[in-house]
N, C-alpha and C positions, 0 to 999 in steps of 0.2 A: 504494500500500500504506500503510495506517495504521500509525504507529509503535506498537510494543508497549508503550512506556512514555511517560508524560507527566512531564517533569521540571519541578522548581520554577523559576519565573521568577527570573532574577538581574538586579539593578540594574546599570547601567553601571559603577558603582564596584566592585561584587562581581565582575563579569566581568573587569575590569582587574586586580584583585588576584589572582584565580586564574590569569589568563594570565601575570602577572609571576612568580608563585611557580613555575609549571611551567617557564617559559622560563629562569629563573635556575638552577633545579635541573638543567636539561639543559646550559646553556651556560656557567655559572659555578658549578659545584658546590662550589668552595672557599669561597664566601661564603653558602652555603645551609645551614640555614634562614635566613630573612631577618628582620631587625629591621623595625620600622615605618618607620624612616627609609629603609631600603633599598627597601622596598615603594613608598614615596612617590616616591623617585628613579626607580625602574624604571617606575612608572605614568606619570610625567611625561616619559619619554623622547620625543625628537622623531623617533627612528627606529623603524620597525616598529610604529607605533601609528596607529590611526584610530578615532575622532577623537583629536586631541591634547587632553590634559587638564591641569589645574593642580590636582592633588589636594593637600590639606593633611593634616598629621599627624592632626588631629581627625577628618576625614572617614574616613580609613583606620581609625582606632581605633574609630569608631562602626560601621563595616561588618564588621569582623572577628568580633565576637561572633555576628552573624547567620549568617555562614558557618560558624562553629563549631557553632552549634545545628543546622545542616543536615548536620553531619558532614563538611563539605568541607575544613576546615582544623583543625590542632591547634596549640595554644600550647606552646612549649618554654620551660620556666622553669629557673632555677638559675644562670644566668650574670649578667653585669652588666646586661644588658637581655633582656627576653623576645624570643623569636624565633618565627617561624611557618613551618609546612610544610603542604603540601597532602596530602589523602587520596584523590585522584581515581582512582588505580589501583584502590583497594578499592571506592569508591562507584560508579564508572561501569563497572567491569569491562572496562577497555580495555587494549590493548597500548601499547608505547612509541610506535610510529608513529601509532596512532589518537589518542593523547593529544596528540602534536605537531600533528596536523591540527586538532583541536578548539581547541587553544591559539591557533593562528594566527587562527582565526575569532573567538575571544574578544578577541584583541588588535587585529584589523583589521576585523572585521565581514564583510559579504557580499563574495564574490569568486568569480572563475571557477576552474575546476579547474586551468587552466594556471598562474594566479597562485598558487593554493594549493600546488601541487606545488613550485614554485620557492621559496616562502617557508618552507614546513614542512621542506624539505630541509636548512635550516640547523641544525635540531635533530635530525632523524632522516633518513637517506637514503631517498629515494623515486625509483626509477630512471626511471620514465616514467608517462604518464597511465594506462596499463592497470593498473600497480601501484597507483596512487592510487585508481582506481575500485574495485579489489578491497578497499581499505581503507574506502572510503566506503560501500559497500553495507551492511555490518552496522551501521555508525553510523546510516545513514538508517532502517534497519529498527527500531532501538531509539530513534529520536527524538532522538539526540544531534546530528544535523545535519538540515537541511531544505533541499531544493531549491526555488529560487524560480522555476524554469521546468522544461521537459521534461528529465528526467534523460538524460545521455549526449549531449546536443546541444551542439555547439561554441558557446561563449559563454554557456551557462547558468550562472547564479550559484547559490551555496549559502551558507548561514549556519549558525550554531549553533542548538541547540534550546532556548535559554533566554530567548527573547523573549516579550513579552506578545502576545496575539492581535492587538492593534492595531498593534504594531510589525511583525509579520509581514505584516499586510495592507498596511501602508505600503510595506514593502520589495518585496513582489510587484507593487504598483502602479507602483513607480518603478524597477524593474529595468531595466538597459540592454537595448536591443533585441537580440533573438536572431536568428541567421541562420536563414532558412526551411529546413524539412526537405527540401523539394524545390521545383523551379521549373519552370514550363512552358516550352515551346520558345520562345515569344515573348519571355519575360523571362529566358531563360538567358543569363548573361554571356558575352561573347566570350572566346576563349582569352587575349587580351592582358589582359582584366580578371581572369580567373582567376589568371594569372601574377602580376599586381599584388597580388591578395589574398593569394596564397601568400607573396610577398616581404614584405608588410606583417606577416603572421602571424609569419614567421621573425624579422623585425626586433623585433617585440614580445617574442618569446621571448628574444632576445639582450639586450634592455633589462632584462627581468626578471632574467636571469642577472647582468648588471652591477650592478643594484641590490642583489641578494643579496650579491654580493661586497663592495660598499661597506658594506652593513649589517653584514657580518661584521667589517669593520674598525672600524665604530662600536661593535660589541659588545665588541671587544677594548679599545677606549678606555674604554668604560663599565666593564669589568671592572677596569681599572687604577684608575679613579676610586673604585670601590667598595672596592677593597683599601686605598687610601689612607684612605678614610673609616673603614674598619674599624680600621686601625692607629691613627688619631686617637682613635677611640672607646675602644680598649684603653688608650691612653696618657692618657685623660681630657682630651684637648684639646678 
């Protein structure tokens, strides 16, 4: 099915800025809207980010006006420093869970449904894969996400809908191998192999859950660091 809407391409810095604004609004609302310094700090985090970036204040300052022209962010003035908030609920017409899903794709790029469910759940609860697929369907229909392989097949990856055509072509050509839909009798794995595959899948899910827990702890530390930075900013330190 062709998406109903074609969305403007976003640069990697623009994607990271939007991802950080949404993430912090959901996970650390007491420090939101964000100053440029906070956006840079969030964009350069080592956790929940792929690829890792080393953004500068100038790069973020240069990118924000373009996002503002697209109606995606708003500058908040009147304080000691200008702050920024996103307008994505209004522009993309999405729910809280839908925005959490898109945000994880903006922050980490292409991933499987299982990875996405575990990661997006740190911002909004997603009970299981069936729940996630119910969220993904309208997003795919509106072009906000793109499947890189057959929809609904285990291991199929998906990404956000703000890539250039060349980027999408590259992602589809380099996607991780998918599990075949069906297998002939000659190639059907033995029961022991099936058990091993199941055990490995369960282990991977446990690893994702542990990583999510660790990332939650890192988020708490990041929040404390941002609060300290905000206090220093208020004191003029």
